[in-house]
Structures are given as structure tokens and as C-alpha cells.
C-alpha positions as CSV (number, residue, x, y, z in Angstrom):
1,M,-0.1,0.2,-0.2
2,K,2.7,2.6,0.9
3,K,4.9,1.6,-2.4
4,T,1.6,2.5,-4.4
5,A,1.1,5.4,-2.8
6,I,4.5,6.6,-3.0
7,A,4.4,5.6,-6.8
8,V,1.2,7.8,-7.0
9,S,2.6,11.0,-5.8
10,A,5.6,10.4,-8.1
11,I,3.4,10.0,-11.2
12,V,1.1,13.3,-9.8
13,A,4.3,15.1,-9.2
14,L,5.7,14.6,-12.5
15,L,2.6,15.5,-14.0
16,L,2.4,18.9,-12.1
17,V,6.3,19.8,-13.1
18,G,5.6,18.9,-16.6
19,G,2.3,20.8,-16.8
20,A,4.0,23.9,-15.3
21,A,7.0,23.6,-17.8
22,A,4.7,23.5,-20.8
23,V,2.5,26.6,-19.5
24,L,5.9,28.1,-19.1
25,A,7.0,27.4,-22.7
26,N,4.2,28.3,-23.9
27,Q,4.2,31.6,-23.5
28,G,5.3,32.9,-26.4
29,P,8.0,34.9,-27.7
30,G,9.1,37.7,-25.4
31,G,7.2,36.2,-22.5
32,P,9.8,36.1,-19.3
33,F,10.6,32.6,-19.6
34,S,10.3,32.2,-23.5
35,A,13.0,29.4,-25.2
36,R,13.2,32.2,-27.9
37,R,15.8,35.2,-27.5
38,A,14.8,38.4,-28.3
39,C,17.5,39.0,-31.0
40,S,17.8,35.3,-31.9
41,R,17.9,36.4,-35.5
42,Y,21.1,38.7,-34.8
43,T,24.6,37.6,-34.2
44,I,27.3,39.1,-32.0
45,G,29.7,40.9,-34.5
46,E,26.5,41.2,-37.5
47,T,26.0,44.3,-39.3
48,L,23.1,45.8,-39.9
49,P,23.2,48.3,-42.7
50,L,20.1,50.7,-43.0
51,S,19.9,51.9,-46.7
52,T,18.4,55.6,-47.2
53,M,15.5,55.9,-45.0
54,K,13.5,59.5,-46.0
55,G,11.1,61.7,-44.1
56,H,11.1,65.3,-43.0
57,Y,12.2,67.2,-40.1
58,Y,10.6,70.1,-38.0
59,N,12.1,72.5,-36.0
60,A,11.5,71.4,-32.4
61,T,10.5,75.0,-31.2
62,S,7.6,75.6,-33.9
63,Y,6.3,71.9,-34.7
64,K,6.5,73.0,-38.4
65,I,7.6,70.6,-40.7
66,N,10.5,72.3,-42.4
67,G,11.7,70.0,-45.4
68,K,13.0,66.7,-46.2
69,A,15.1,64.3,-44.3
70,N,17.0,61.6,-44.9
71,G,19.6,59.3,-43.6
72,T,21.5,56.0,-43.6
73,F,22.9,53.8,-40.6
74,T,25.3,51.3,-39.7
75,F,24.3,49.1,-36.7
76,H,26.5,46.4,-35.1
77,V,25.3,43.7,-32.9
78,S,27.4,43.9,-29.5
79,Q,25.5,42.1,-26.9
80,A,22.9,39.8,-26.7
81,Y,20.6,38.5,-23.9
82,A,17.5,36.6,-23.7
83,S,15.4,39.8,-23.6
84,G,17.2,41.9,-26.2
85,C,20.1,43.1,-27.5
86,V,22.5,46.1,-27.6
87,L,23.3,47.6,-31.0
88,S,26.2,50.0,-31.5
89,I,26.4,52.4,-34.4
90,S,29.4,53.0,-36.2
91,G,28.5,55.2,-39.1
92,G,26.1,56.7,-41.2
93,K,24.7,59.9,-42.0
94,I,21.9,62.5,-41.2
95,Y,20.7,65.4,-44.1
96,I,18.2,67.6,-42.5
97,G,17.3,69.9,-45.5
98,S,21.0,70.5,-47.5
99,I,23.0,69.6,-44.4
100,A,24.9,66.3,-44.1
101,Y,26.1,65.3,-40.2
102,S,28.1,62.1,-40.2
103,V,27.4,59.9,-37.5
104,V,30.0,59.3,-35.3
105,N,28.8,56.5,-32.8
106,G,25.8,55.7,-30.9
107,T,24.1,52.8,-28.8
108,V,20.3,51.5,-29.0
109,L,19.0,48.7,-27.0
110,I,16.9,46.6,-29.0
111,G,14.1,44.9,-26.7
112,Q,11.0,42.5,-26.7
113,W,10.9,40.5,-30.4
114,G,14.3,42.1,-31.3
115,L,12.0,44.6,-33.5
116,N,12.3,48.1,-31.6
117,G,14.4,50.3,-29.1
118,N,15.7,53.6,-27.7
119,G,18.9,55.2,-28.1
120,L,21.7,57.8,-28.3
121,G,24.1,58.8,-30.7
122,A,26.5,61.5,-32.1
123,T,27.5,63.1,-35.1
124,S,30.1,65.3,-36.2
125,S,28.7,68.2,-34.5
126,G,25.9,67.0,-32.9
127,S,23.8,64.2,-30.6
128,F,20.6,62.9,-31.1
129,L,18.3,60.8,-28.9
130,F,16.5,58.5,-31.5
131,S,13.8,55.3,-31.5
132,I,13.6,52.7,-33.9
133,T,10.5,50.5,-34.7
134,G,10.4,47.4,-36.7
135,L,13.9,46.8,-37.3
136,H,14.7,43.7,-39.7
137,G,16.9,42.2,-42.3
138,N,20.1,40.9,-41.7
139,S,24.1,41.9,-42.5
140,T,23.5,42.0,-46.5
141,K,20.4,44.5,-46.3
142,A,18.8,45.9,-43.0
143,G,15.5,48.2,-42.7
144,A,13.0,49.8,-40.3
145,G,9.6,50.8,-40.1
146,A,10.7,54.4,-38.8
147,I,13.4,56.2,-37.3
148,Q,12.2,59.3,-34.8
149,L,15.3,61.4,-33.8
150,D,15.3,64.8,-31.3
151,F,18.5,65.8,-32.8
152,R,20.6,69.0,-31.2
153,S,23.5,70.6,-33.3
154,G,24.5,74.2,-31.5
155,T,21.5,76.1,-30.4
156,S,19.6,74.3,-33.1
157,E,17.2,71.3,-32.7
158,F,15.2,69.5,-35.1
159,L,12.6,66.8,-34.5
160,V,13.2,64.3,-37.2
161,Q,11.1,61.5,-38.6
162,L,12.5,59.0,-41.4
163,Y,10.6,55.8,-42.4
164,S,11.8,53.0,-45.2
165,W,8.7,53.8,-46.9
166,T,6.6,56.5,-48.0
167,P,3.8,58.3,-45.6
168,S,0.6,59.1,-46.9
169,V,0.1,62.8,-45.8
170,R,-3.9,64.0,-45.7
171,R,-4.1,68.0,-45.8
């Protein structure tokens, strides 16, 4: 009788542990115990070149569209964690109107799903805070749905919105 009770208790314990493991494993990508890492499609040291993204810029004080903007960025995967990764910026250019700024360096923290993040960067004559959404691609060609920058150079500050696609503007 004791052996049967111990055997039944052991089976119940195994079923409970197995069921709990199945629940945790099925929390999906980005869940706190997910088997899929957020940046699993990237490898440390990989380069992600973002081709020309187009958009516009605003004067940060008037919030009026001042003109066209575009930019290119080169990211490197420098660190990877279960819940995100760190990309460093090694180069690129930001064009605000007809003025070009060379991107010198920066860092972006990419979070859940490995698609979106926030960062800080520097250019030849300024600095910027930025957010990136819809990061995709690989070392051959990469892109992003949008990059939004709060760019400061000297006493000038601009809000820059860049897209991999052309947004429709309704007036």
C-alpha cells in the first residue's frame, strides 16, 4: 500500500512539474520564460546596414515641417541577452535639408521581439536621442519601419522622422 501511494504521488508530481513547464514554455516569444531569445536572428558582431530612409524634419520650437530629411545608419550587434540586444552605431549620415551630418557613434537597446528600441548617438557636430521601430533584415540589407530622432546641433534642435516607406499625408 505504501509503495502504491508513493508511486501515485511521484506520478502526480511529475505531471504537475511537466504541466507547469509546458505553461511556461508556451508563453510565446518575448514572454519572461520564453525559449526564443529576443534578438535570436542576429549574431554578435553582425553588421546591419540601413539603407537610405526618407522623411522630414520639424523645428523643435515651432513644430512646423521645415523640409525633407534622410539618413543612413550602420549598426553592429555588440551584445545579446534573452530579453533584448545592444546595437552600436559605427557610421552613417543624417541629412537635414541640404546639411549633412556624419554619424560618429551611438548605442541602441533593442527590446522584446528584437524589433524596437531606443538609443543615443552623436554626429560630427551634434547629438541625438532616437527610437527605432520595425527593425528587420540581416548583414546584406537591413531596414526599419521608422526612426525618430531628436537632433541637436549647437543651439538648433530638430525632430526628424525617417521611414523606409513613404507615408501618405492628408491635408
